[in-house]
C-alpha positions, -999 to 999 in steps of 0.1 A, spaced: -143 179 -54 -148 149 -33 -153 128 -65 -121 142 -80 -102 134 -48 -116 99 -47 -105 93 -83 -71 110 -81 -61 119 -46 -27 132 -57 -42 163 -73 -52 194 -54 -89 199 -65 -107 233 -62 -140 248 -72 -138 272 -101 -146 309 -102 -111 322 -97 -78 315 -114 -62 283 -100 -28 284 -84 0 264 -99 -7 235 -75 -45 233 -81 -69 218 -106 -101 238 -110 -134 221 -116 -148 251 -134 -180 236 -147 -196 202 -142 -230 188 -152 -245 154 -160 -226 152 -193 -201 181 -194 -169 190 -176 -144 219 -177 -111 215 -159 -83 242 -156 -48 243 -143 -20 270 -142 15 258 -152 46 268 -134 54 290 -163 21 309 -158 2 295 -188 -34 284 -181 -45 250 -196 -81 237 -199 -98 205 -208 -135 207 -220 -157 177 -224 -189 189 -240 -206 156 -236 -217 153 -272 -185 158 -291 -147 152 -287 -129 165 -257 -109 197 -265 -79 212 -249 -69 248 -247 -42 272 -233 -39 309 -228 -19 335 -209 -50 347 -190 -75 327 -170 -104 347 -182 -96 336 -218 -104 299 -210 -128 299 -181 -158 287 -201 -163 256 -223 -167 278 -254 -135 297 -247 -116 265 -240 -128 250 -273 -121 282 -293 -95 274 -320 -76 306 -310 -68 288 -277 -60 254 -291 -33 237 -270 
């Protein structure tokens, strides 16, 4: 989270593992070449951004956090933003 804050201090960065609040950006999964970010909108929709490292970045949305809390789920065509 320190790196996220250093890059964009205006965002409220949090570790993943639980649904983010509307004022938080979750760093759900991070590795050397992959990244999964999630956020809950004011309307209650969850949005995700998945960078698999070896393909294009994909974006998803869902009514439930558990539907987008992995890279595979975020990239699922059923959750396409």
